C-alpha positions as a printed Julia matrix, in Angstrom:
330×3 Matrix{Float64}:
  76.52   -9.31  -47.48
  75.37   -9.62  -43.86
  72.11   -7.82  -43.0
  73.7    -6.65  -39.74
  75.96   -4.33  -41.73
  72.93   -2.16  -42.45
  72.45   -1.59  -38.69
  75.65    0.47  -38.67
  74.04    3.06  -40.97
  71.08    4.26  -38.92
  71.18    8.08  -39.09
  69.52   10.36  -41.63
  72.79   11.58  -43.09
  73.79    7.95  -43.69
  70.65    7.08  -45.68
  72.31    7.39  -49.13
  74.84    4.75  -48.05
  72.18    2.52  -46.49
  70.04    2.64  -49.65
  72.91    1.47  -51.83
  73.89   -1.24  -49.36
  70.28   -2.43  -49.36
  70.5    -2.84  -53.13
  73.77   -4.75  -52.72
  72.05   -7.02  -50.22
  69.28   -7.72  -52.71
  71.78   -8.52  -55.46
  73.79  -10.77  -53.14
  70.73  -12.97  -52.7
  70.42  -13.6   -56.45
  71.73  -17.07  -57.23
  72.84  -16.44  -60.8
  73.89  -12.89  -61.62
  73.79  -11.51  -65.13
  76.7    -9.53  -66.54
  74.72   -6.31  -66.01
  74.04   -7.18  -62.38
  77.73   -7.96  -61.74
  78.65   -4.58  -63.22
  75.95   -2.95  -61.1
  77.5    -4.43  -57.96
  80.9    -2.97  -58.87
  79.35    0.42  -59.59
  77.43    0.46  -56.31
  80.53   -0.54  -54.32
  82.42    2.38  -55.86
  79.51    4.72  -55.08
  79.42    3.54  -51.46
  83.14    4.22  -50.97
  82.82    7.65  -52.55
  79.77    8.49  -50.45
  81.58    7.47  -47.26
  84.42    9.86  -48.07
  82.03   12.7   -48.88
  79.67   12.2   -45.92
  82.15   11.33  -43.16
  84.7    13.84  -44.38
  82.31   16.75  -43.78
  80.5    15.79  -40.57
  79.15   18.63  -38.45
  79.17   18.74  -34.65
  75.71   17.21  -34.2
  76.43   14.35  -36.58
  79.56   13.49  -34.58
  77.48   13.5   -31.39
  75.13   11.0   -33.04
  78.05    8.75  -34.0
  79.44    9.01  -30.44
  76.11    7.58  -29.23
  75.85    4.8   -31.83
  74.66    1.61  -30.08
  77.2    -0.52  -31.98
  80.13    1.67  -30.97
  82.78   -0.14  -28.84
  82.43    0.45  -25.11
  85.07    0.52  -22.38
  85.1    -3.25  -21.75
  85.39   -3.92  -25.49
  88.59   -1.88  -25.59
  89.95   -3.24  -22.31
  89.4    -6.87  -23.33
  91.07   -6.16  -26.68
  94.03   -4.34  -25.11
  94.73   -6.95  -22.43
  94.01  -10.65  -21.98
  94.44  -10.7   -18.2
  91.96   -8.09  -16.98
  90.93   -8.66  -13.35
  87.85   -6.59  -12.39
  87.6    -5.1    -8.9
  84.23   -4.28   -7.36
  82.67   -2.03   -4.76
  83.37    1.24   -2.98
  83.46   -0.4     0.5
  80.86    2.1     1.69
  77.59    1.45   -0.11
  77.6    -0.88   -3.15
  79.15   -1.7    -6.5
  78.17    0.66   -9.31
  78.03   -1.29  -12.6
  78.19    1.94  -14.64
  81.79    2.39  -13.48
  84.15   -0.51  -14.13
  87.74   -0.94  -12.99
  90.47   -3.48  -12.49
  94.02   -4.59  -13.14
  95.61   -5.69  -16.4
  98.72   -5.45  -18.55
  99.37   -3.78  -21.91
 102.49   -4.97  -23.69
 104.02   -6.01  -20.37
 103.06   -2.81  -18.53
 100.8    -3.45  -15.53
  98.18   -0.75  -15.1
  94.85    0.1   -13.5
  91.91    0.34  -15.89
  88.88    2.53  -15.18
  85.92    3.52  -17.31
  82.23    4.08  -17.8
  80.35    1.1   -19.21
  77.05    1.17  -21.11
  74.83   -1.78  -22.04
  74.04   -3.37  -25.39
  70.35   -4.01  -24.71
  67.65   -2.69  -22.4
  68.35   -5.21  -19.62
  72.08   -4.49  -19.57
  71.53   -0.74  -19.89
  69.3    -0.8   -16.82
  71.99   -2.74  -14.96
  74.69   -0.31  -16.17
  72.39    2.69  -15.63
  73.08    3.76  -19.24
  76.69    4.56  -18.3
  75.68    7.2   -15.73
  77.53    6.55  -12.49
  76.28    7.07   -8.93
  78.45    8.45   -6.09
  79.56    4.92   -5.22
  80.92    4.59   -8.75
  83.17    7.61   -8.32
  84.2     6.44   -4.85
  85.09    3.03   -6.3
  87.14    4.74   -9.02
  89.05    6.79   -6.46
  89.67    3.7    -4.31
  91.23    1.96   -7.31
  93.29    5.03   -8.17
  94.75    5.04   -4.67
  95.46    1.33   -5.07
  97.31    2.07   -8.31
  99.22    4.85   -6.55
 100.28    2.46   -3.78
 101.82    0.03   -6.29
 103.09    2.73   -8.69
 100.86    1.59  -11.54
  99.81    3.96  -14.35
  96.07    4.61  -14.59
  94.2     4.14  -17.89
  90.75    5.82  -17.96
  88.1     5.43  -20.69
  85.3     8.01  -20.55
  81.9     7.29  -22.09
  78.96    8.77  -20.19
  76.09   11.18  -20.91
  76.68   12.5   -17.36
  76.56   11.46  -13.74
  73.22   10.04  -12.59
  70.97   12.96  -11.55
  68.43   11.06   -9.46
  67.36   11.84   -5.9
  69.15    8.8    -4.46
  72.44    9.86   -6.03
  72.05   13.39   -4.67
  71.18   12.05   -1.21
  74.4    10.01   -1.24
  76.54   13.0    -2.23
  76.86   12.99   -6.01
  78.27   16.52   -6.33
  80.67   15.98   -3.44
  82.0    12.68   -4.81
  82.76   14.26   -8.21
  84.36   17.37   -6.72
  86.38   15.24   -4.29
  87.6    13.03   -7.14
  88.73   16.04   -9.16
  90.75   17.33   -6.21
  92.24   13.95   -5.36
  93.11   13.06   -8.96
  95.2    16.22   -9.12
  97.3    14.69   -6.31
  97.47   11.01   -7.31
 101.18   10.26   -7.44
 101.21    8.06  -10.56
 100.76    8.79  -14.29
  97.13    9.11  -15.47
  96.06    8.62  -19.11
  92.48    9.59  -20.07
  90.66    8.96  -23.35
  87.12   10.03  -24.23
  85.84    7.13  -26.37
  82.22    8.19  -26.82
  80.2    10.62  -24.75
  82.04   12.91  -22.35
  79.19   14.53  -20.48
  79.67   17.21  -17.83
  80.76   16.31  -14.28
  80.12   12.66  -15.0
  83.18   12.73  -17.25
  85.24   15.08  -15.07
  84.82   12.82  -12.04
  87.42   10.48  -13.58
  88.76   12.88  -16.19
  91.74   14.59  -14.56
  94.95   13.32  -16.12
  98.41   14.0   -17.45
  97.38   13.23  -21.03
  93.84   13.66  -22.38
  93.14   11.88  -25.65
  89.86   11.79  -27.54
  88.54    9.63  -30.35
  87.72   11.54  -33.51
  83.94   11.09  -33.22
  83.64   11.43  -29.45
  82.41   14.59  -27.74
  83.39   16.28  -24.48
  81.15   18.99  -23.09
  79.95   20.8   -19.99
  76.39   19.86  -20.96
  74.64   17.69  -23.53
  73.43   19.45  -26.7
  69.82   18.66  -25.75
  70.28   20.09  -22.25
  71.91   23.22  -23.64
  69.09   23.67  -26.17
  66.45   23.23  -23.46
  68.06   25.98  -21.36
  68.88   28.49  -24.1
  65.94   28.03  -26.47
  63.54   25.94  -24.33
  63.44   23.56  -27.28
  65.43   20.32  -27.43
  64.98   20.32  -31.22
  67.66   23.02  -31.28
  70.27   20.46  -30.19
  72.18   20.6   -33.53
  72.65   24.38  -33.09
  73.7    23.85  -29.47
  76.25   21.19  -30.52
  77.82   23.64  -32.96
  77.94   26.44  -30.36
  79.42   24.2   -27.64
  82.51   23.36  -29.76
  82.51   19.91  -28.22
  84.4    17.92  -30.86
  87.99   16.72  -30.72
  89.46   19.13  -33.27
  88.1    22.18  -31.43
  89.15   20.88  -28.02
  92.7    20.14  -29.2
  92.84   23.67  -30.56
  91.67   25.07  -27.19
  94.31   23.04  -25.33
  91.73   21.08  -23.33
  92.56   17.83  -25.15
  96.12   16.78  -26.02
  95.48   14.3   -28.82
  92.84   13.33  -31.35
  92.83    9.62  -32.23
  91.57    9.02  -35.77
  88.7     6.6   -36.42
  87.85    4.65  -39.57
  85.28    6.23  -41.9
  81.88    6.1   -40.21
  83.17    5.59  -36.69
  84.96    3.12  -34.41
  82.19    0.52  -34.77
  83.19   -0.04  -38.42
  86.68   -1.32  -37.5
  87.31   -1.75  -33.78
  90.72   -3.4   -34.27
  92.23   -0.32  -35.91
  91.02    1.92  -33.09
  92.34   -0.52  -30.46
  95.81   -0.41  -32.01
  95.77    3.38  -32.22
  94.65    3.57  -28.61
  97.41    1.16  -27.59
 100.03    3.22  -29.44
  98.79    6.44  -27.82
  98.95    4.94  -24.31
 102.43    3.45  -24.81
 103.66    6.78  -26.15
 102.31    8.46  -23.03
 103.99    5.9   -20.77
 107.35    6.46  -22.44
 106.92   10.23  -22.14
 105.82   10.11  -18.49
 108.81    7.96  -17.49
 111.16   10.73  -18.59
 109.46   13.36  -16.39
 110.07   13.56  -12.62
 106.85   12.75  -10.73
 106.72   16.08   -8.9
 106.95   17.88  -12.26
 104.24   15.62  -13.71
 101.92   16.54  -10.82
 102.68   20.24  -11.31
 101.88   19.99  -15.01
  98.63   18.13  -14.22
  97.56   20.88  -11.83
  98.41   23.61  -14.34
  96.47   21.94  -17.14
  93.39   21.9   -14.89
  93.88   25.59  -14.1
  94.11   26.43  -17.81
  90.66   25.02  -18.52
  88.17   27.86  -18.38
  90.57   30.72  -19.0
  88.84   33.7   -20.56
  89.46   37.32  -21.49
  87.11   40.03  -20.3
  87.0    42.44  -23.26
  84.87   44.94  -21.36
  87.43   45.09  -18.54
  90.24   45.56  -21.06
  88.51   48.58  -22.62
  87.79   50.1   -19.21
  91.42   49.77  -18.09
  92.58   51.59  -21.24
C-alpha cells in the first residue's frame, strides 16, 4: 500500500480509518506473512470499508466543509484537463493584469465547444501564493466577464467551476473596485445571451463565488459548500470565537442537500466515499453527464425564455416571510 494514501485521511473524524490503514501499511512491508497476518489483513480491509460507510454516511456540515477544503481535492484545472484534451487558456482583463486565481479558456466536451471558467487554487505554498489561494482580484472577475462576452459572441455555452473561500479582501483589490466588479458581473451574467452552467466543486464563498455564479443550471458536488460567509467568519461575528465554526456551519445550511431543498441549487452530484479526491475519474464522468444533460435541456428552450428563467432564479434567492408582519395584518 502506498504511504500517500494515508494523506487522504487527515481529519479527526477520519482517524479510525487512518489507524487501520497504518496497520495495513505495516503488514504490507512484511516479506513473508503468516496465516494469521493474512487473515488480519482481510479483517482490517473489511473494517475499513465498514468504517467508511459509517463515517462518510453521517457527515455533519462542518465535516463536509473540511472535505471541501482538502488539499488533495481536484481543482478546476484538474477537471477541465480531464473533461477536454484541447483546452486553450486565455489571459488578462485588458485593463490591469492577469489574475491567476481565475482561469478561463476554450475547449470541447464530447464535440461541444464551450468556454471554461473557474477559480484555481495551488497545490503547494509557492503555487498558492501565485494563485492567491483561489481568491480572485477585480481583474479576475473582469477577465471572466470578458471571456463570457466572447462566448456570447460565438454562441458558446459557458462552463463555470467555483472553488474559492471568497474574493480577495485586500486594500489593493478594494482600490481597484472589488465590490463593483462582482456586482457588475452579477448584473451582466443575468443578460449574457448564451447558456451558463455552474458547478460548485469545493468552496463557494460569498461574493467571490457569486461573481461568476449566475447561471441557468447550478450544480454542486456532494461535499462542496456554498455560503454567504465562511463558517469561521460567521462564528467570529456571532460569537466572537472562531472555534464556534462547526456550530456556524450547521446554522448556515451551506451543504448541497439543504441548498437543493431551498431551490438555490438545482442538482447535487454524488462523490465517492470520502470525497472527490478518492476517485477523481468517477466525479469527472458525473460532471460530464450533468453538463451534457444541461446542454440538451437548454437547446430545447428559446433563449429569451432561458434568460427570463435565469433572472427569476436570481430573484428567488433570498425570499423570506415576515411572520411579524403576517400577524399584524391579521
